[in-house]
BAFI-3210 file (N, C-alpha, C; in Angstrom, 3 decimals, decimal comma, padded with zeros to 6 digits):
// residues 86
n [1|2|3|4|5|6|7|8|9|10|11|12|13|14|15|16|17|18|19|20|21|22|23|24|25|26|27|28|29|30|31|32|33|34|35|36|37|38|39|40|41|42|43|44|45|46|47|48|49|50|51|52|53|54|55|56|57|58|59|60|61|62|63|64|65|66|67|68|69|70|71|72|73|74|75|76|77|78|79|80|81|82|83|84|85|86]
n.u [-002,913|-002,120|-002,705|-000,902|-002,040|-002,070|-002,827|-002,726|-001,300|000,853|002,005|005,330|007,851|009,736|010,138|009,087|007,099|005,002|003,958|001,450|000,801|-001,486|-000,506|000,557|003,036|004,929|006,248|008,680|009,011|011,135|010,681|012,201|014,311|012,967|011,574|011,578|011,213|008,531|005,883|006,382|007,953|006,532|006,050|008,298|008,056|007,335|004,872|003,063|003,612|002,593|-000,093|-001,105|-003,315|-005,097|-005,937|-007,746|-005,634|-003,263|-001,211|-001,954|-001,489|-002,776|-002,134|-002,233|-000,065|001,293|002,364|003,004|001,709|003,294|005,817|006,263|006,292|008,579|010,507|010,347|011,172|013,797|014,918|014,771|016,530|018,909|019,242|019,564|021,993|023,747]
n.v [001,949|000,386|001,167|000,902|-000,587|-000,604|-003,294|-004,416|-003,581|-004,033|-003,368|-003,937|-003,472|-000,757|001,442|-000,170|-001,944|-004,613|-005,267|-005,692|-005,729|-005,100|-006,331|-008,656|-008,514|-008,547|-007,873|-006,606|-003,248|-000,561|002,456|004,299|005,916|007,644|009,672|012,610|016,163|018,504|017,335|014,631|014,397|014,029|011,295|010,038|009,499|006,573|005,731|007,448|006,800|004,222|004,656|004,549|004,105|002,253|003,942|004,207|003,603|003,470|004,014|006,100|008,712|010,226|012,981|013,549|012,789|010,747|008,091|007,583|004,697|003,609|004,540|003,263|000,656|000,774|001,020|-001,483|-003,075|-002,110|-002,965|-005,706|-006,034|-005,278|-007,329|-009,483|-008,918|-009,188]
n.w [135,803|138,779|142,132|145,163|148,206|151,673|153,620|156,169|159,323|161,954|165,178|166,207|167,724|169,180|166,551|164,644|162,307|161,310|158,143|155,568|152,171|149,420|147,162|147,964|149,127|152,100|155,382|157,756|158,590|159,487|160,856|162,199|161,207|159,619|160,813|160,728|160,800|161,474|161,508|161,841|164,120|166,654|166,524|167,359|169,995|171,518|172,628|171,357|168,698|168,559|168,263|165,696|162,865|160,350|157,452|154,843|152,290|153,660|156,647|159,448|161,832|164,906|164,747|162,088|160,581|158,035|155,820|152,410|150,799|148,784|149,452|151,923|150,975|149,394|151,389|152,547|150,418|150,118|152,536|152,156|149,997|151,250|153,109|151,383|150,181|152,229]
ca.u [-001,906|-002,687|-002,123|-000,688|-002,808|-001,637|-003,980|-002,563|-000,088|000,872|003,161|006,269|008,607|010,413|009,419|008,964|005,759|004,831|002,977|001,020|000,254|-002,441|000,182|001,085|004,297|004,804|007,500|008,846|009,672|011,595|010,483|012,966|015,123|012,081|010,764|012,156|010,287|007,542|004,734|006,816|008,641|005,773|006,081|009,486|007,533|006,805|003,448|002,329|003,826|001,709|-001,481|-001,429|-004,475|-005,233|-006,847|-007,735|-004,585|-002,008|-001,338|-002,030|-001,446|-003,763|-001,742|-002,330|001,118|001,116|003,354|002,406|001,938|004,416|007,045|006,409|006,650|009,985|011,328|010,337|012,031|015,184|015,352|014,949|017,761|020,024|019,410|020,036|023,406|024,570]
ca.v [001,790|-000,057|001,809|000,029|-000,362|-001,317|-004,031|-004,649|-003,076|-004,457|-002,869|-004,971|-002,868|000,459|002,078|-001,231|-002,455|-005,716|-004,760|-006,539|-004,934|-005,811|-007,094|-009,855|-008,210|-008,356|-007,892|-005,629|-001,988|000,241|003,858|005,154|006,885|008,437|010,544|013,951|017,228|018,823|016,425|013,289|014,423|013,391|009,840|009,515|008,980|005,237|005,665|008,114|006,007|003,050|005,074|004,591|003,342|002,155|004,959|004,050|002,757|003,569|004,230|007,508|008,975|011,236|014,341|013,676|012,244|009,478|007,770|007,007|003,252|003,320|004,794|002,153|-000,510|000,930|000,722|-002,938|-003,602|-001,753|-003,854|-007,034|-005,999|-005,223|-008,683|-010,374|-008,657|-009,409]
ca.w [136,829|140,057|143,301|146,316|149,419|152,864|154,139|157,606|159,983|163,356|165,918|166,648|168,820|168,737|165,441|163,634|162,034|160,374|157,185|154,452|151,077|148,577|146,116|148,606|149,796|153,542|156,127|158,837|158,236|160,619|160,503|163,105|160,469|158,763|161,660|160,733|160,440|162,508|161,578|162,241|165,422|167,743|166,369|168,041|171,271|171,217|172,966|170,285|167,487|168,609|168,055|164,264|162,409|158,892|156,943|153,394|151,726|154,399|158,088|159,823|163,271|165,310|164,366|160,633|159,913|157,332|154,795|151,203|150,779|147,881|150,201|152,872|150,159|148,996|152,570|152,685|149,352|150,430|153,607|151,557|149,213|152,196|153,666|150,315|149,884|153,433]
c.u [-002,593|-001,946|-001,995|-001,592|-002,200|-002,870|-003,933|-001,266|-000,196|002,147|004,012|007,019|009,305|009,566|009,248|007,531|005,850|003,696|002,663|000,349|-000,663|-001,800|000,810|002,406|004,046|006,175|007,520|009,583|010,020|011,526|011,333|013,789|014,275|011,315|011,385|011,113|009,175|006,388|005,121|007,499|007,842|005,810|007,328|009,121|006,827|005,311|002,589|002,438|002,839|000,243|-001,878|-002,718|-004,433|-006,281|-006,815|-006,642|-003,304|-002,267|-001,288|-002,017|-002,422|-003,411|-001,785|-001,123|000,761|002,266|002,615|002,684|003,101|005,757|007,301|006,857|008,120|010,921|011,434|011,245|013,496|015,725|015,607|016,249|018,985|020,294|019,979|021,515|024,327|025,189]
c.v [001,428|000,634|000,804|000,424|-001,198|-001,981|-004,215|-004,024|-003,435|-003,940|-004,049|-004,485|-001,626|001,191|001,095|-001,743|-003,645|-005,305|-005,792|-005,627|-005,777|-006,543|-008,373|-009,657|-007,995|-008,394|-006,801|-004,403|-001,251|001,702|004,808|006,211|007,838|009,512|011,919|014,965|017,359|017,824|015,032|013,244|013,785|011,857|009,226|008,960|007,659|005,135|006,333|007,315|004,835|003,388|005,158|003,806|003,249|003,167|004,894|003,094|002,733|003,710|005,723|007,607|010,095|012,668|014,561|013,166|010,934|009,288|007,201|005,506|002,867|003,527|003,678|000,892|-000,441|000,658|-000,785|-003,568|-003,311|-002,660|-005,254|-007,105|-005,993|-006,600|-009,630|-010,161|-008,916|-010,790]
c.w [138,151|141,200|144,429|147,473|150,533|153,464|155,646|158,081|161,453|164,004|166,379|167,892|168,279|167,711|164,287|163,552|161,093|159,440|156,107|153,423|150,210|147,399|146,679|149,313|151,279|154,182|157,176|158,308|159,526|160,209|161,344|162,377|159,626|159,526|161,829|160,301|161,466|162,616|162,086|163,606|166,555|167,700|166,999|169,415|170,965|171,517|171,897|168,988|167,416|168,339|166,579|163,996|160,888|158,462|155,427|152,979|152,542|155,900|158,374|161,341|163,614|164,913|162,848|159,877|159,234|156,346|153,602|151,200|149,869|148,592|151,207|152,142|149,752|150,171|152,772|151,635|149,606|151,530|153,076|150,764|150,119|152,782|152,628|150,021|151,062|153,447]
res [m|k|f|l|h|l|l|q|a|q|y|i|s|g|h|r|l|n|v|i|f|d|d|g|t|s|g|i|i|d|l|s|a|e|l|e|g|p|v|f|e|p|l|r|d|i|n|f|f|r|q|f|s|l|n|g|a|t|i|e|w|p|n|g|a|d|f|a|p|e|y|l|h|s|l|l|n|a|a|s|r|s|l|a|s|a]
***
């Protein structure tokens, strides 16, 4: 089984990132609805949100918050499906 890796992530605006995965999938994900719970609450602050870095296969913030690359990929796929049905 091949594991997904996030190759690039670039800040766009708000809580949106342009991402590229090692399977060739790319696009913009919006994490604004995903920032619930104690570890993710600090990410609501845009200045803190922008401090992410690539760490191995995914993105991580200074407080240790991260998202599994598979989850980020699923958000990208869900956004694509929403656009296709619109």
